[in-house]
C-alpha positions in Angstrom: 6.6 -2.5 -38.6 3.1 -3.5 -39.6 3.3 -7.1 -38.5 0.1 -8.6 -37.3 -0.3 -8.8 -33.5 0.3 -12.5 -32.5 -1.8 -11.9 -29.4 -4.8 -10.3 -31.1 -7.1 -13.3 -30.7 -6.1 -14.0 -27.1 -6.5 -10.3 -26.2 -9.9 -10.3 -27.7 -10.9 -13.3 -25.6 -9.6 -11.6 -22.5 -11.3 -8.3 -23.3 -14.6 -10.2 -24.0 -14.5 -11.5 -20.4 -13.5 -8.1 -18.9 -16.3 -6.3 -20.8 -18.9 -8.3 -18.9 -17.6 -6.7 -15.6 -17.9 -3.3 -14.1 -14.2 -2.5 -14.8 -13.4 0.6 -16.8 -10.7 0.4 -19.6 -8.0 3.0 -19.6 -4.6 3.2 -21.2 -1.7 3.6 -18.8 2.0 3.0 -19.6 1.0 2.3 -23.2 -1.2 -0.7 -22.4 -4.8 -1.6 -21.3 -5.4 -1.1 -17.6 -8.8 -1.8 -16.1 -9.9 0.2 -13.1 -12.6 0.5 -10.5 -13.2 3.8 -8.6 -9.9 5.1 -10.0 -7.9 2.1 -8.7 -6.0 -0.2 -10.9 -7.4 -3.7 -10.8 -5.8 -5.5 -13.7 -3.9 -4.9 -16.9 -2.9 -6.7 -20.1 0.8 -7.0 -21.0 2.3 -8.2 -24.3 5.7 -9.8 -24.3 7.6 -11.7 -27.0 7.1 -15.1 -25.5 3.8 -14.6 -23.7 0.8 -12.5 -22.9 0.0 -11.6 -19.3 -3.0 -10.4 -17.3 -1.6 -8.4 -14.4 -3.6 -8.3 -11.2 -2.4 -5.2 -9.3 -3.3 -6.7 -5.9 -2.9 -10.3 -7.0 -1.2 -11.1 -3.8 -4.6 -11.2 -2.2 -6.1 -13.6 -4.7 -6.5 -17.2 -3.5 -4.9 -18.7 -6.6 -5.8 -22.3 -5.6 -4.7 -23.5 -9.1 -1.3 -21.7 -8.8 -1.7 -19.9 -12.1 -0.2 -16.6 -10.9 3.5 -15.7 -10.8 5.5 -12.9 -9.3 7.4 -11.5 -12.2 10.2 -10.1 -10.1 10.6 -12.1 -7.0 12.0 -10.0 -4.2 11.0 -6.7 -5.9 7.3 -7.0 -6.8 5.2 -7.1 -3.7 1.5 -7.2 -4.7 1.4 -7.6 -8.5 0.8 -11.0 -9.9 0.5 -12.1 -13.5 -1.2 -14.9 -15.3 0.8 -15.8 -18.3 -0.6 -17.2 -21.6 1.6 -18.7 -24.2 -1.1 -19.4 -26.8 -4.7 -18.2 -27.4 -5.9 -21.7 -26.4 -4.4 -21.1 -22.9 -7.0 -18.5 -22.2 -9.6 -20.3 -20.1 -12.5 -17.9 -20.0 -14.3 -19.6 -17.0 -11.2 -19.4 -14.8 -10.5 -15.9 -16.0 -14.1 -14.9 -14.9 -13.4 -16.4 -11.4 -10.1 -14.6 -11.0 -11.4 -11.3 -12.2 -14.5 -11.6 -10.0 -12.3 -12.2 -7.0 -10.1 -9.2 -7.9 -13.1 -7.0 -8.2 -14.5 -8.2 -4.8 -11.1 -7.6 -3.2 -11.1 -4.0 -4.6 -14.6 -3.5 -3.2 -13.4 -4.7 0.2 -10.5 -2.3 0.0 -7.8 -5.1 -0.1 -4.8 -3.2 -1.4 -1.2 -3.5 -0.9 0.1 -0.6 1.1 3.8 -0.1 1.3 4.9 0.0 4.9 6.4 3.3 5.8 9.9 3.0 7.1 9.8 5.9 9.5 12.6 4.8 11.8 13.8 7.1 14.5 15.9 6.8 17.6 14.2 7.1 21.0 16.6 8.9 23.2 17.8 7.1 26.4 16.2 9.7 28.7 12.7 9.2 27.1 13.3 5.4 26.8 14.1 5.2 30.6 11.0 7.2 31.4 8.9 4.8 29.3 10.5 1.8 31.0 9.8 3.1 34.5 6.2 4.3 33.9 3.8 1.6 32.3 1.0 4.2 31.9 3.3 6.5 30.0 4.7 3.6 27.9 1.2 2.4 26.9 0.1 6.0 26.0 3.3 6.5 23.9 2.8 3.2 22.1 -0.7 4.3 21.1 0.6 7.5 19.4 1.2 7.6 15.7 4.8 7.1 14.6 4.8 10.7 13.5 4.0 11.9 17.0 6.4 9.4 18.6 9.2 10.7 16.4 8.2 14.3 17.1 8.5 13.7 20.9 11.8 11.7 20.5 13.4 14.5 18.5 12.1 17.2 20.9 13.9 15.5 23.8 17.0 14.5 21.7 17.9 17.9 20.1 19.1 20.0 23.1 22.7 19.8 24.0 22.3 20.5 27.7 21.0 17.6 29.8 19.0 20.0 32.0 17.1 21.2 28.9 16.4 17.6 27.9 15.0 16.9 31.3 12.8 20.0 31.2 11.4 19.0 27.8 10.8 15.4 29.0 8.8 16.7 32.0 6.8 19.0 29.7 5.8 16.2 27.2 4.9 13.5 29.8 1.4 14.9 30.4 0.8 15.5 26.7 1.8 11.9 25.9 -0.6 10.6 28.6 -3.4 12.7 27.1 -2.6 11.1 23.7 -1.9 14.4 21.9 1.0 15.4 19.8 3.6 18.0 20.7 2.3 20.6 18.2 -1.3 19.6 17.9 -2.5 22.9 19.5 -0.6 24.8 16.8 -1.8 22.5 14.0 -5.5 22.8 15.2 -5.2 26.5 15.4 -3.7 26.7 11.9 -6.4 24.4 10.5 -9.2 26.5 12.1 -7.7 29.7 10.7 -7.3 28.3 7.2 -10.9 27.0 7.0 
């Protein structure tokens, strides 16, 4: 239970480098995590066979020396780790370079953002109208995916073809104006709640 930490010296070397930066130490998930403006930049992880420094947005690091690995290929998107197998493996000068680049990336806002999979079906009636009218098609493509989906569902939902056509005719001017179907309601609600 009270065995000495085999990574103590290596961790102290790493912490010594980190302490010279503007990163703030916190404890998350039971381990040291270093943040900037509330964003995770790097962490330290202890394992049986190695010690690792995790770069939360390591995918953006140049890594010209190929020191970083993706711990779970196919699952881990942005996180990269630098593994150390002995205290002597901790090259302080290289660590300074990698940490400085990670901090600079954070300052520049380089963060992995998971792509939203907001898939929806564009009904054939709307699809045909978009195909026939280049102005409408361009305006529709400039809308957010939320607004596109809202319009697609608005046309798709009715059972009667006549209602679908009425709805399509109603939304065409709104799409060309670049507004959402319910923006007027949302704006009114926002003004009231302020």
